[in-house]
MDTraj code that builds the backbone (N, CA, C; nanometers):
import mdtraj as md
import numpy as np

residues = "MET ASN GLN LEU ALA GLU ARG ARG LEU GLU GLU ARG GLU ARG ARG ARG VAL GLU ILE LEU ASP ALA ALA GLU ALA VAL ALA ALA GLU ILE GLY VAL GLU THR MET THR MET ASP GLN VAL ALA LYS LYS ALA ARG LEU SER ARG ALA LEU LEU TYR VAL TYR PHE GLN ASP LYS ALA ALA LEU THR LEU GLY ILE CYS GLU ARG ALA LEU GLN GLN LEU GLY ASP ARG PHE GLU SER ALA VAL ALA GLU GLN VAL HIS GLY ARG ASP GLN VAL VAL ALA CYS GLY ARG ALA TYR VAL ALA PHE ALA LEU GLU HIS PRO VAL ARG PHE ALA THR LEU ALA GLY PHE GLU SER ARG LEU PRO ALA ASP GLN PRO ASN SER ALA TYR SER ASP CYS MET SER ALA GLY ASP ARG SER GLN SER VAL LEU ALA ARG ALA ILE ALA ARG GLY ILE ALA ASP GLY SER ILE ASP ARG ASP ALA GLY ASP PRO LEU LEU ILE GLY PHE THR LEU TRP GLY LEU MET HIS GLY ILE ILE GLN LEU THR MET VAL LYS ARG GLY GLU LEU GLU ARG ARG GLY ILE ALA THR GLU ALA LEU ILE GLU HIS ALA PHE ALA LEU ALA THR ARG ALA ILE ALA THR PRO MET ARG ASP GLN SER".split()
xyz = np.array([
    [2.2470, 0.4842, -1.4342],
    [2.1105, 0.4599, -1.4792],
    [2.0395, 0.5940, -1.4992],
    [1.9798, 0.6159, -1.6179],
    [1.9111, 0.7420, -1.6433],
    [1.7731, 0.7432, -1.5787],
    [1.7101, 0.8593, -1.5792],
    [1.5808, 0.8752, -1.5108],
    [1.4727, 0.7856, -1.5709],
    [1.4734, 0.7705, -1.7021],
    [1.3728, 0.6863, -1.7665],
    [1.3869, 0.5416, -1.7203],
    [1.5098, 0.4942, -1.7151],
    [1.5341, 0.3570, -1.6712],
    [1.4945, 0.3397, -1.5249],
    [1.5222, 0.4413, -1.4433],
    [1.4848, 0.4358, -1.3021],
    [1.3340, 0.4296, -1.2862],
    [1.2628, 0.5120, -1.3639],
    [1.1165, 0.5113, -1.3552],
    [1.0591, 0.3774, -1.3977],
    [1.1178, 0.3180, -1.5003],
    [1.0707, 0.1871, -1.5460],
    [1.0952, 0.0810, -1.4395],
    [1.2100, 0.0892, -1.3757],
    [1.2413, -0.0069, -1.2705],
    [1.1472, 0.0100, -1.1520],
    [1.1200, 0.1347, -1.1147],
    [1.0277, 0.1618, -1.0050],
    [0.8868, 0.1143, -1.0384],
    [0.8459, 0.1357, -1.1625],
    [0.7131, 0.0922, -1.2050],
    [0.7022, -0.0602, -1.2040],
    [0.8072, -0.1262, -1.2467],
    [0.8063, -0.2730, -1.2467],
    [0.7986, -0.3271, -1.1043],
    [0.8739, -0.2673, -1.0124],
    [0.8714, -0.3124, -0.8742],
    [0.7350, -0.2838, -0.8110],
    [0.6772, -0.1679, -0.8429],
    [0.5445, -0.1349, -0.7893],
    [0.4411, -0.2349, -0.8377],
    [0.4470, -0.2699, -0.9651],
    [0.3511, -0.3658, -1.0197],
    [0.3715, -0.5034, -0.9568],
    [0.4957, -0.5423, -0.9342],
    [0.5252, -0.6714, -0.8716],
    [0.4664, -0.6773, -0.7304],
    [0.4820, -0.5683, -0.6557],
    [0.4262, -0.5624, -0.5204],
    [0.2738, -0.5717, -0.5250],
    [0.2127, -0.5045, -0.6205],
    [0.0665, -0.5092, -0.6337],
    [0.0191, -0.6507, -0.6646],
    [0.0933, -0.7222, -0.7458],
    [0.0565, -0.8603, -0.7785],
    [0.0668, -0.9483, -0.6540],
    [0.1751, -0.9331, -0.5787],
    [0.1912, -1.0125, -0.4561],
    [0.0813, -0.9786, -0.3556],
    [0.0467, -0.8523, -0.3456],
    [-0.0638, -0.8126, -0.2567],
    [-0.1942, -0.8790, -0.2991],
    [-0.2174, -0.8809, -0.4297],
    [-0.3390, -0.9430, -0.4817],
    [-0.3392, -1.0930, -0.4537],
    [-0.2246, -1.1565, -0.4715],
    [-0.2151, -1.3004, -0.4460],
    [-0.2431, -1.3312, -0.2998],
    [-0.1895, -1.2503, -0.2101],
    [-0.2144, -1.2729, -0.0681],
    [-0.3615, -1.2498, -0.0335],
    [-0.4233, -1.1530, -0.0993],
    [-0.5656, -1.1264, -0.0744],
    [-0.6510, -1.2452, -0.1190],
    [-0.6179, -1.3021, -0.2339],
    [-0.6911, -1.4193, -0.2824],
    [-0.6671, -1.5375, -0.1891],
    [-0.5414, -1.5580, -0.1503],
    [-0.5072, -1.6693, -0.0617],
    [-0.5772, -1.6569, 0.0734],
    [-0.5967, -1.5344, 0.1202],
    [-0.6648, -1.5133, 0.2476],
    [-0.8106, -1.5579, 0.2395],
    [-0.8669, -1.5528, 0.1201],
    [-1.0073, -1.5897, 0.1011],
    [-1.0259, -1.7391, 0.0778],
    [-0.9371, -1.7990, -0.0031],
    [-0.9605, -1.9378, -0.0439],
    [-0.8426, -2.0304, -0.0155],
    [-0.7295, -1.9758, 0.0299],
    [-0.6134, -2.0589, 0.0569],
    [-0.5137, -2.0581, -0.0578],
    [-0.3877, -2.0776, -0.0251],
    [-0.2819, -2.0746, -0.1261],
    [-0.2958, -2.1908, -0.2245],
    [-0.3301, -2.3076, -0.1739],
    [-0.3354, -2.4266, -0.2593],
    [-0.4399, -2.4151, -0.3693],
    [-0.5532, -2.3530, -0.3396],
    [-0.6610, -2.3444, -0.4384],
    [-0.6562, -2.2151, -0.5199],
    [-0.5681, -2.1258, -0.4862],
    [-0.5528, -2.0001, -0.5593],
    [-0.5092, -2.0274, -0.7028],
    [-0.5642, -1.9531, -0.7985],
    [-0.5260, -1.9682, -0.9387],
    [-0.4694, -1.8374, -0.9925],
    [-0.3949, -1.8482, -1.0997],
    [-0.3386, -1.7295, -1.1629],
    [-0.4489, -1.6384, -1.2166],
    [-0.5551, -1.6966, -1.2680],
    [-0.6679, -1.6166, -1.3168],
    [-0.7273, -1.5311, -1.2054],
    [-0.7432, -1.5903, -1.0894],
    [-0.7999, -1.5165, -0.9762],
    [-0.7090, -1.4021, -0.9327],
    [-0.5788, -1.4279, -0.9346],
    [-0.4832, -1.3229, -0.8971],
    [-0.4855, -1.2098, -0.9992],
    [-0.4887, -1.2442, -1.1263],
    [-0.4934, -1.1423, -1.2312],
    [-0.6183, -1.0553, -1.2171],
    [-0.7300, -1.1195, -1.1872],
    [-0.8542, -1.0442, -1.1700],
    [-0.8462, -0.9519, -1.0487],
    [-0.7917, -1.0030, -0.9379],
    [-0.7800, -0.9221, -0.8166],
    [-0.6855, -0.8035, -0.8390],
    [-0.5779, -0.8273, -0.9153],
    [-0.4802, -0.7213, -0.9423],
    [-0.5232, -0.6306, -1.0576],
    [-0.6342, -0.6664, -1.1227],
    [-0.6854, -0.5907, -1.2372],
    [-0.5834, -0.5846, -1.3501],
    [-0.5291, -0.7008, -1.3784],
    [-0.4322, -0.7154, -1.4858],
    [-0.4793, -0.8230, -1.5822],
    [-0.4252, -0.8198, -1.7021],
    [-0.4498, -0.9292, -1.7952],
    [-0.3652, -1.0485, -1.7542],
    [-0.4095, -1.1665, -1.7931],
    [-0.3298, -1.2864, -1.7626],
    [-0.1927, -1.2760, -1.8258],
    [-0.1880, -1.2218, -1.9481],
    [-0.0613, -1.2114, -2.0191],
    [0.0391, -1.1262, -1.9409],
    [-0.0062, -1.0139, -1.8859],
    [0.0836, -0.9270, -1.8102],
    [0.1258, -0.9931, -1.6798],
    [0.0351, -1.0651, -1.6171],
    [0.0702, -1.1350, -1.4933],
    [0.1844, -1.2339, -1.5179],
    [0.1773, -1.3053, -1.6306],
    [0.2803, -1.4044, -1.6609],
    [0.4139, -1.3409, -1.6981],
    [0.4133, -1.2116, -1.7290],
    [0.5399, -1.1411, -1.7522],
    [0.6183, -1.1318, -1.6219],
    [0.5464, -1.1163, -1.5121],
    [0.6106, -1.1006, -1.3811],
    [0.6338, -1.2347, -1.3112],
    [0.5391, -1.3266, -1.3262],
    [0.5505, -1.4585, -1.2631],
    [0.5081, -1.5623, -1.3654],
    [0.6009, -1.6528, -1.3982],
    [0.5757, -1.7452, -1.5084],
    [0.4708, -1.8512, -1.4757],
    [0.4500, -1.8782, -1.3467],
    [0.3482, -1.9751, -1.3081],
    [0.3160, -1.9559, -1.1593],
    [0.2264, -2.0391, -1.1102],
    [0.1857, -2.0270, -0.9703],
    [0.3007, -2.0565, -0.8752],
    [0.3874, -2.1489, -0.9129],
    [0.5017, -2.1814, -0.8279],
    [0.5906, -2.0587, -0.8095],
    [0.6136, -1.9847, -0.9172],
    [0.6955, -1.8637, -0.9089],
    [0.6269, -1.7577, -0.8238],
    [0.4957, -1.7484, -0.8360],
    [0.4205, -1.6524, -0.7546],
    [0.4285, -1.6893, -0.6068],
    [0.4175, -1.8174, -0.5771],
    [0.4290, -1.8635, -0.4389],
    [0.5674, -1.8347, -0.3827],
    [0.6702, -1.8552, -0.4660],
    [0.8052, -1.8221, -0.4241],
    [0.8188, -1.6734, -0.3937],
    [0.7495, -1.5916, -0.4727],
    [0.7524, -1.4477, -0.4493],
    [0.6945, -1.4114, -0.3141],
    [0.5853, -1.4761, -0.2767],
    [0.5257, -1.4523, -0.1450],
    [0.6217, -1.4964, -0.0355],
    [0.6835, -1.6136, -0.0554],
    [0.7774, -1.6657, 0.0444],
    [0.8981, -1.5742, 0.0605],
    [0.9518, -1.5283, -0.0505],
    [1.0694, -1.4419, -0.0428],
    [1.0364, -1.3125, 0.0313],
    [0.9222, -1.2533, -0.0009],
    [0.8836, -1.1298, 0.0676],
    [0.8638, -1.1554, 0.2161],
    [0.8025, -1.2667, 0.2498],
    [0.7808, -1.3002, 0.3903],
    [0.9129, -1.3176, 0.4644],
    [1.0067, -1.3873, 0.4025],
    [1.1355, -1.4132, 0.4665],
    [1.2199, -1.2863, 0.4785],
    [1.2092, -1.1970, 0.3811],
    [1.2789, -1.0697, 0.3912],
    [1.2246, -0.9891, 0.5095],
    [1.0932, -0.9884, 0.5214],
    [1.0306, -0.9171, 0.6328],
    [1.0700, -0.9794, 0.7660],
    [1.0736, -1.1110, 0.7700],
    [1.1104, -1.1802, 0.8931],
    [1.2558, -1.1498, 0.9293],
    [1.3429, -1.1461, 0.8300],
    [1.4824, -1.1120, 0.8551],
    [1.4965, -0.9719, 0.9130],
    [1.4190, -0.8777, 0.8579],
    [1.4208, -0.7410, 0.9114],
    [1.3771, -0.7391, 1.0575],
    [1.2736, -0.8148, 1.0871],
    [1.2217, -0.8180, 1.2241],
    [1.3217, -0.8828, 1.3203],
    [1.3868, -0.9877, 1.2754],
    [1.4873, -1.0525, 1.3602],
    [1.6018, -0.9571, 1.3907],
    [1.6488, -0.8864, 1.2892],
    [1.7599, -0.7947, 1.3098],
    [1.7213, -0.6812, 1.4047],
    [1.6005, -0.6303, 1.3895],
    [1.5533, -0.5249, 1.4792],
    [1.5397, -0.5764, 1.6220],
    [1.4885, -0.6995, 1.6358],
    [1.4704, -0.7583, 1.7689],
    [1.6040, -0.7785, 1.8388],
    [1.7029, -0.8284, 1.7648],
    [1.8352, -0.8525, 1.8218],
    [1.9017, -0.7215, 1.8641],
    [1.8830, -0.6173, 1.7843],
    [1.9473, -0.4890, 1.8120],
    [1.8986, -0.4261, 1.9422],
    [1.7814, -0.4674, 1.9884],
    [1.7233, -0.4076, 2.1087],
    [1.7649, -0.4793, 2.2366],
    [1.8398, -0.5892, 2.2246],
    [1.8797, -0.6672, 2.3414],
    [2.0324, -0.6755, 2.3503],
    [2.0814, -0.6979, 2.4719],
    [2.2257, -0.7054, 2.4949],
    [2.2735, -0.8503, 2.5007],
    [2.2105, -0.9291, 2.5865],
    [2.2541, -1.0672, 2.6062],
    [2.1968, -1.1594, 2.4989],
    [2.2761, -1.2607, 2.4638],
    [2.2362, -1.3523, 2.3587],
    [2.1048, -1.4224, 2.3842],
    [2.0839, -1.4698, 2.5069],
    [1.9589, -1.5416, 2.5349],
    [1.8388, -1.4503, 2.5165],
    [1.8515, -1.3246, 2.5568],
    [1.7428, -1.2289, 2.5376],
    [1.7192, -1.2009, 2.3902],
    [1.8270, -1.2011, 2.3117],
    [1.8134, -1.1823, 2.1675],
    [1.7376, -1.2993, 2.1042],
    [1.7668, -1.4194, 2.1511],
    [1.6986, -1.5374, 2.0990],
    [1.5489, -1.5311, 2.1298],
    [1.5158, -1.4955, 2.2529],
    [1.3755, -1.4825, 2.2922],
    [1.3070, -1.3745, 2.2085],
    [1.3781, -1.2640, 2.1849],
    [1.3214, -1.1552, 2.1050],
    [1.2923, -1.2009, 1.9622],
    [1.3809, -1.2839, 1.9064],
    [1.3565, -1.3388, 1.7732],
    [1.2316, -1.4269, 1.7739],
    [1.2169, -1.5072, 1.8775],
    [1.0987, -1.5925, 1.8880],
    [0.9712, -1.5115, 1.8944],
    [0.9737, -1.4050, 1.9718],
    [0.8545, -1.3205, 1.9835],
    [0.8273, -1.2459, 1.8524],
    [0.9333, -1.2112, 1.7817],
    [0.9161, -1.1474, 1.6518],
    [0.8508, -1.2443, 1.5532],
    [0.8863, -1.3720, 1.5633],
    [0.8272, -1.4731, 1.4752],
    [0.6786, -1.4917, 1.5056],
    [0.6445, -1.4945, 1.6333],
    [0.5033, -1.5079, 1.6715],
    [0.4242, -1.3880, 1.6213],
    [0.4783, -1.2676, 1.6410],
    [0.4088, -1.1469, 1.5972],
    [0.3903, -1.1466, 1.4460],
    [0.4928, -1.1896, 1.3743],
    [0.4842, -1.1979, 1.2278],
    [0.3718, -1.2915, 1.1855],
    [0.3648, -1.4084, 1.2477],
    [0.2627, -1.5078, 1.2107],
    [0.1225, -1.4564, 1.2379],
    [0.1046, -1.3857, 1.3494],
    [-0.0269, -1.3344, 1.3847],
    [-0.0687, -1.2190, 1.2936],
    [0.0269, -1.1367, 1.2549],
    [-0.0036, -1.0206, 1.1716],
    [-0.0170, -1.0564, 1.0239],
    [0.0534, -1.1616, 0.9813],
    [0.0515, -1.2002, 0.8396],
    [0.0275, -1.3505, 0.8267],
    [-0.0919, -1.3974, 0.8595],
    [-0.1196, -1.5419, 0.8562],
    [-0.1033, -1.6050, 0.7187],
    [-0.1325, -1.5299, 0.6117],
    [-0.1163, -1.5863, 0.4776],
    [0.0313, -1.6106, 0.4478],
    [0.1150, -1.5157, 0.4822],
    [0.2581, -1.5331, 0.4584],
    [0.3125, -1.6488, 0.5420],
    [0.2680, -1.6579, 0.6651],
    [0.3119, -1.7685, 0.7497],
    [0.2669, -1.9018, 0.6910],
    [0.1416, -1.9105, 0.6484],
    [0.0884, -2.0344, 0.5925],
    [0.1606, -2.0719, 0.4632],
    [0.1946, -1.9716, 0.3821],
    [0.2663, -1.9989, 0.2580],
    [0.4047, -2.0547, 0.2869],
    [0.4720, -1.9953, 0.3852],
    [0.6028, -2.0462, 0.4252],
    [0.5917, -2.1877, 0.4815],
    [0.4863, -2.2115, 0.5594],
    [0.4679, -2.3428, 0.6207],
    [0.4493, -2.4514, 0.5153],
    [0.3901, -2.4160, 0.4033],
    [0.3665, -2.5143, 0.2975],
    [0.4765, -2.5192, 0.1938],
    [0.5756, -2.4309, 0.2089],
    [0.6830, -2.4246, 0.1103],
    [0.7763, -2.5442, 0.1233],
    [0.8083, -2.6064, 0.0118],
    [0.9002, -2.7208, 0.0093],
    [0.9994, -2.7029, -0.1039],
    [1.1118, -2.7686, -0.0896],
    [1.2133, -2.7649, -0.1947],
    [1.1725, -2.8611, -0.3060],
    [1.1141, -2.8064, -0.4109],
    [1.0630, -2.8915, -0.5183],
    [1.1533, -2.8933, -0.6415],
    [1.2511, -2.8010, -0.6476],
    [1.3337, -2.7926, -0.7665],
    [1.4562, -2.8817, -0.7550],
    [1.4880, -2.9588, -0.8584],
    [1.6081, -3.0430, -0.8560],
    [1.7336, -2.9578, -0.8427],
    [1.8350, -3.0120, -0.7801],
    [1.9586, -2.9373, -0.7577],
    [2.0279, -2.9018, -0.8895],
    [2.0060, -2.9811, -0.9946],
    [2.0744, -2.9567, -1.1211],
    [1.9975, -2.8598, -1.2111],
    [1.8905, -2.8006, -1.1597],
    [1.8140, -2.7024, -1.2346],
    [1.8005, -2.5748, -1.1514],
    [1.9091, -2.4945, -1.1441],
    [1.9058, -2.3742, -1.0614],
    [1.7995, -2.2758, -1.1083],
    [1.7412, -2.2066, -1.0139],
    [1.6364, -2.1092, -1.0424],
    [1.6644, -1.9864, -0.9574],
    [1.6742, -1.8692, -1.0206],
    [1.7131, -1.7482, -0.9473],
    [1.6109, -1.7119, -0.8406],
    [1.4823, -1.7271, -0.8697],
    [1.3790, -1.6942, -0.7710],
    [1.3897, -1.7868, -0.6506],
    [1.4138, -1.9138, -0.6770],
    [1.4299, -2.0105, -0.5691],
    [1.5528, -1.9759, -0.4854],
    [1.6620, -1.9398, -0.5516],
    [1.7850, -1.9027, -0.4809],
    [1.7650, -1.7787, -0.3951],
    [1.6926, -1.6803, -0.4475],
    [1.6643, -1.5589, -0.3710],
    [1.5840, -1.5914, -0.2463],
    [1.4896, -1.6828, -0.2605],
    [1.4066, -1.7227, -0.1470],
    [1.4907, -1.7935, -0.0419],
    [1.5777, -1.8825, -0.0854],
    [1.6638, -1.9536, 0.0076],
    [1.7595, -1.8584, 0.0793],
    [1.8107, -1.7595, 0.0066],
    [1.9013, -1.6616, 0.0667],
    [1.8304, -1.5798, 0.1733],
    [1.7053, -1.5442, 0.1467],
    [1.6281, -1.4690, 0.2451],
    [1.6049, -1.5521, 0.3706],
    [1.5806, -1.6813, 0.3529],
    [1.5626, -1.7696, 0.4679],
    [1.6919, -1.7885, 0.5455],
    [1.8043, -1.7976, 0.4737],
    [1.9347, -1.8119, 0.5395],
    [1.9647, -1.6922, 0.6277],
    [1.9189, -1.5764, 0.5849],
    [1.9442, -1.4546, 0.6626],
    [1.8809, -1.4637, 0.8008],
    [1.7562, -1.5056, 0.8084],
    [1.6885, -1.5176, 0.9373],
    [1.7581, -1.6199, 1.0261],
    [1.7931, -1.7334, 0.9686],
    [1.8601, -1.8370, 1.0456],
    [1.9970, -1.7901, 1.0945],
    [2.0664, -1.7117, 1.0122],
    [2.1974, -1.6606, 1.0518],
    [2.1872, -1.5644, 1.1688],
    [2.0851, -1.4783, 1.1655],
    [2.0642, -1.3846, 1.2763],
    [2.0409, -1.4614, 1.4057],
    [1.9588, -1.5640, 1.3990],
    [1.9285, -1.6439, 1.5173],
    [2.0523, -1.7188, 1.5658],
    [2.1272, -1.7774, 1.4732],
    [2.2477, -1.8521, 1.5113],
    [2.3511, -1.7600, 1.5750],
    [2.3648, -1.6387, 1.5235],
    [2.4596, -1.5440, 1.5822],
    [2.4176, -1.5039, 1.7228],
    [2.2873, -1.4891, 1.7437],
    [2.2377, -1.4561, 1.8772],
    [2.2687, -1.5688, 1.9753],
    [2.2527, -1.6917, 1.9299],
    [2.2837, -1.8076, 2.0153],
    [2.4325, -1.8120, 2.0458],
    [2.5157, -1.7908, 1.9439],
    [2.6603, -1.7892, 1.9649],
    [2.7005, -1.6788, 2.0622],
    [2.6354, -1.5647, 2.0505],
    [2.6625, -1.4554, 2.1441],
    [2.6253, -1.4957, 2.2861],
    [2.5111, -1.5647, 2.2991],
    [2.4685, -1.6087, 2.4312],
    [2.5653, -1.7072, 2.4938],
    [2.6202, -1.7963, 2.4125],
    [2.7199, -1.8907, 2.4625],
    [2.8444, -1.8149, 2.5076],
    [2.8831, -1.7135, 2.4300],
    [3.0023, -1.6351, 2.4628],
    [2.9824, -1.5502, 2.5882],
    [2.8625, -1.4923, 2.6063],
    [2.8418, -1.4046, 2.7224],
    [2.7904, -1.4799, 2.8458],
    [2.7703, -1.6117, 2.8328],
    [2.7306, -1.6934, 2.9471],
    [2.5822, -1.7015, 2.9725],
    [2.5007, -1.6393, 2.8877],
    [2.3558, -1.6454, 2.9088],
    [2.2937, -1.7714, 2.8501],
    [2.3680, -1.8438, 2.7663],
    [2.3236, -1.9712, 2.7093],
    [2.4268, -2.0775, 2.7440],
    [2.3786, -2.1924, 2.7837],
    [2.4650, -2.3028, 2.8246],
    [2.5594, -2.3419, 2.7111],
    [2.6895, -2.3420, 2.7377],
    [2.7875, -2.3766, 2.6351],
    [2.7756, -2.5215, 2.5917],
    [2.7103, -2.6051, 2.6731],
    [2.6910, -2.7456, 2.6383],
    [2.5586, -2.7701, 2.5655],
    [2.4871, -2.6637, 2.5319],
    [2.3562, -2.6793, 2.4667],
    [2.3691, -2.7359, 2.3259],
    [2.4833, -2.7115, 2.2617],
    [2.5040, -2.7662, 2.1288],
    [2.5471, -2.6620, 2.0281],
    [2.5505, -2.7031, 1.9021],
    [2.5888, -2.6138, 1.7932],
    [2.4838, -2.5040, 1.7754],
    [2.5247, -2.3775, 1.7610],
    [2.4274, -2.2674, 1.7468],
    [2.3279, -2.2871, 1.6338],
    [2.3753, -2.3372, 1.5190],
    [2.2830, -2.3580, 1.4075],
    [2.1813, -2.4659, 1.4396],
    [2.2264, -2.5736, 1.5030],
    [2.1356, -2.6817, 1.5403],
    [2.0355, -2.6349, 1.6452],
    [2.0835, -2.5594, 1.7430],
    [1.9922, -2.5041, 1.8444],
    [1.8886, -2.4140, 1.7778],
    [1.9358, -2.3317, 1.6833],
    [1.8451, -2.2401, 1.6155],
    [1.7331, -2.3114, 1.5424],
    [1.7671, -2.4172, 1.4694],
    [1.6643, -2.4916, 1.3960],
    [1.5706, -2.5644, 1.4922],
    [1.6237, -2.6097, 1.6034],
    [1.5387, -2.6766, 1.7026],
    [1.4375, -2.5795, 1.7613],
    [1.4850, -2.4618, 1.7995],
    [1.3954, -2.3604, 1.8557],
    [1.2954, -2.3128, 1.7512],
    [1.3424, -2.2982, 1.6281],
    [1.2535, -2.2564, 1.5190],
    [1.1417, -2.3595, 1.5011],
    [1.1800, -2.4863, 1.4994],
    [1.0803, -2.5915, 1.4835],
    [0.9797, -2.5942, 1.5965],
    [1.0280, -2.5732, 1.7190],
    [0.9390, -2.5701, 1.8345],
    [0.8367, -2.4583, 1.8215],
    [0.8847, -2.3367, 1.7961],
    [0.7928, -2.2240, 1.7903],
    [0.7021, -2.2303, 1.6683],
    [0.7550, -2.2798, 1.5559],
    [0.6729, -2.2948, 1.4358],
    [0.5572, -2.3909, 1.4628],
    [0.5877, -2.5011, 1.5289],
    [0.4832, -2.5981, 1.5605],
    [0.3799, -2.5426, 1.6570],
    [0.4252, -2.4671, 1.7558],
    [0.3320, -2.4078, 1.8522],
    [0.2395, -2.3093, 1.7829],
    [0.2952, -2.2270, 1.6942],
    [0.2124, -2.1297, 1.6217],
    [0.1082, -2.2014, 1.5372],
    [0.1517, -2.3055, 1.4643],
    [0.0560, -2.3810, 1.3831],
    [-0.0531, -2.4435, 1.4695],
    [-0.0141, -2.4931, 1.5849],
    [-0.1107, -2.5545, 1.6751],
    [-0.2162, -2.4539, 1.7190],
    [-0.1735, -2.3322, 1.7498],
    [-0.2692, -2.2294, 1.7936],
    [-0.3610, -2.1862, 1.6797],
    [-0.3145, -2.2034, 1.5558],
    [-0.3952, -2.1606, 1.4419],
    [-0.4946, -2.2671, 1.3966],
    [-0.4490, -2.3918, 1.3906],
    [-0.5341, -2.4962, 1.3331],
    [-0.6077, -2.5791, 1.4380],
    [-0.5656, -2.5693, 1.5632],
    [-0.6287, -2.6470, 1.6693],
    [-0.6872, -2.5581, 1.7785],
    [-0.7226, -2.4369, 1.7411],
    [-0.7741, -2.3430, 1.8407],
    [-0.8966, -2.3992, 1.9117],
    [-0.9866, -2.4614, 1.8353],
    [-1.1073, -2.5168, 1.8956],
    [-1.0763, -2.6250, 1.9977],
    [-0.9821, -2.7130, 1.9648],
    [-0.9436, -2.8201, 2.0561],
    [-0.8781, -2.7640, 2.1814],
    [-0.7963, -2.6604, 2.1633],
    [-0.7328, -2.5979, 2.2792],
    [-0.8372, -2.5348, 2.3706],
    [-0.9340, -2.4668, 2.3100],
    [-1.0393, -2.4040, 2.3891],
    [-1.1218, -2.5095, 2.4620],
    [-1.1490, -2.6234, 2.3949],
    [-1.2268, -2.7308, 2.4569],
    [-1.1568, -2.7841, 2.5816],
    [-1.0236, -2.7821, 2.5774],
    [-0.9459, -2.8320, 2.6909],
    [-0.9104, -2.7208, 2.7903],
    [-0.9608, -2.6016, 2.7644],
    [-0.9379, -2.4913, 2.8567],
    [-0.7981, -2.4332, 2.8501],
    [-0.7329, -2.4447, 2.7337],
    [-0.5975, -2.3931, 2.7165],
    [-0.6023, -2.2670, 2.6302],
    [-0.5618, -2.1559, 2.6863],
    [-0.5572, -2.0314, 2.6112],
    [-0.4345, -2.0319, 2.5204],
    [-0.4504, -1.9838, 2.3984],
    [-0.3385, -1.9839, 2.3043],
    [-0.2210, -1.9020, 2.3573],
    [-0.2515, -1.7900, 2.4220],
    [-0.1441, -1.7065, 2.4763],
    [-0.0660, -1.7819, 2.5838],
    [-0.1388, -1.8574, 2.6652],
    [-0.0729, -1.9342, 2.7712],
    [0.0160, -2.0427, 2.7120],
    [-0.0289, -2.1067, 2.6047],
    [0.0503, -2.2105, 2.5402],
    [0.1796, -2.1524, 2.4828],
    [0.1684, -2.0367, 2.4185],
    [0.2864, -1.9718, 2.3614],
    [0.3852, -1.9336, 2.4706],
    [0.3350, -1.8748, 2.5782],
    [0.4236, -1.8344, 2.6875],
    [0.4890, -1.9554, 2.7540],
    [0.4151, -2.0660, 2.7631],
    [0.4723, -2.1876, 2.8215],
    [0.5849, -2.2403, 2.7335],
    [0.5661, -2.2318, 2.6022],
    [0.6705, -2.2756, 2.5092],
    [0.7959, -2.1904, 2.5258],
    [0.7776, -2.0601, 2.5396],
    [0.8922, -1.9715, 2.5607],
    [0.9643, -2.0071, 2.6905],
    [0.8876, -2.0317, 2.7954],
    [0.9478, -2.0634, 2.9248],
    [1.0284, -2.1932, 2.9174],
    [0.9720, -2.2956, 2.8552],
    [1.0421, -2.4235, 2.8431],
    [1.1692, -2.4098, 2.7593],
    [1.1575, -2.3401, 2.6459],
    [1.2723, -2.3245, 2.5575],
    [1.3830, -2.2436, 2.6246],
    [1.3439, -2.1397, 2.6967],
    [1.4433, -2.0546, 2.7621],
    [1.5179, -2.1316, 2.8705],
    [1.4445, -2.2103, 2.9491],
    [1.5103, -2.2900, 3.0529],
    [1.6010, -2.3965, 2.9925],
    [1.5632, -2.4474, 2.8769],
    [1.6414, -2.5544, 2.8148],
    [1.7798, -2.5073, 2.7702],
    [1.7906, -2.3814, 2.7305],
    [1.9201, -2.3345, 2.6795],
    [1.9964, -2.2485, 2.7787],
    [1.9326, -2.2099, 2.8896],
    [1.9982, -2.1200, 2.9853],
    [2.1093, -2.1900, 3.0611],
    [2.2100, -2.1144, 3.0995],
    [2.3138, -2.1698, 3.1860],
    [2.2520, -2.1981, 3.3213],
    [2.2913, -2.3074, 3.3886],
    [2.2311, -2.3444, 3.5182],
    [2.2347, -2.2317, 3.6214],
    [2.3470, -2.1613, 3.6334],
    [2.3581, -2.0568, 3.7350],
    [2.2616, -1.9429, 3.7076],
    [2.2530, -1.8989, 3.5802],
    [2.1640, -1.7868, 3.5481],
    [2.0200, -1.8298, 3.5648],
    [1.9883, -1.9537, 3.5284],
    [1.8511, -2.0001, 3.5375],
    [1.8049, -2.0061, 3.6820],
    [1.8973, -2.0226, 3.7757],
    [1.8600, -2.0331, 3.9154],
    [1.8635, -1.9003, 3.9877],
    [1.9121, -1.7967, 3.9194],
    [1.9253, -1.6666, 3.9835],
    [1.7932, -1.5933, 3.9875],
])
top = md.Topology()
chain = top.add_chain()
for i, resn in enumerate(residues, 1):
    res = top.add_residue(resn, chain, resSeq=i)
    for name in ("N", "CA", "C"):
        top.add_atom(name, md.element.get_by_symbol(name[0]), res)
traj = md.Trajectory(xyz[None], top)
C-alpha cells in the first residue's frame, strides 16, 4: 500500500470514529431510539450525503456503535484475565470489567442492551457479522476463563458447560447493571445502595460456581 492510499485509509477511519463519537453524543442527550441521522450529521459537522457514505442508515450506525463497544469490551476482558492466575478469579475480573465498562460508557452499554438480531439469516451483512464476531470474542474469553477454573479446581467441575455458565453469569450481571441504572430511585427508596447490590451479585455468583472445598476455605 502506497503512502497516499495509507493516508486515505487513515482519514476514512478518523472520519468514521468522529461520526460514531457524534452519534454517541446525540444518544447521550436524547437516547438511541430517538436519535436521527440528521442530528448525527449536524453534531459531526458533516453533510447528510457524506454521513450516508459511511453508514447507509441508522441501523448501520447503531451496529457501528455496538461493534466498537464489543471490541472495547473484548480488550478489557483480555486485560482482566491476563492479570489473574486462577480461572475463578479471571471470571470475577471479567465481571468487574463489564461493570466498569457500563459505568464509564452508559450509551454504549444501552446500545448493546437494545441490540437485537434483526437481519434474516439468508441476507448476510458484513457489518452485522463484524459485530457478532466482536461479541463472540468477549464470550470466548469468559468461557476460556471458566474452563481454566474447572481445570485448576477453582470452579466446580459439576457447574456445567463453560459456555452455558458464561452466558448465565453474563445475564446475571447485565440484569444487575440495568437494575442499578433504571431503578436507582426504587433501590434508594428501599435503602439499597447500588454498590452493595453489585457486590452481593458477585458474592452469590462466585459461591455458585466455586468448588465446595475452596468455598469453605
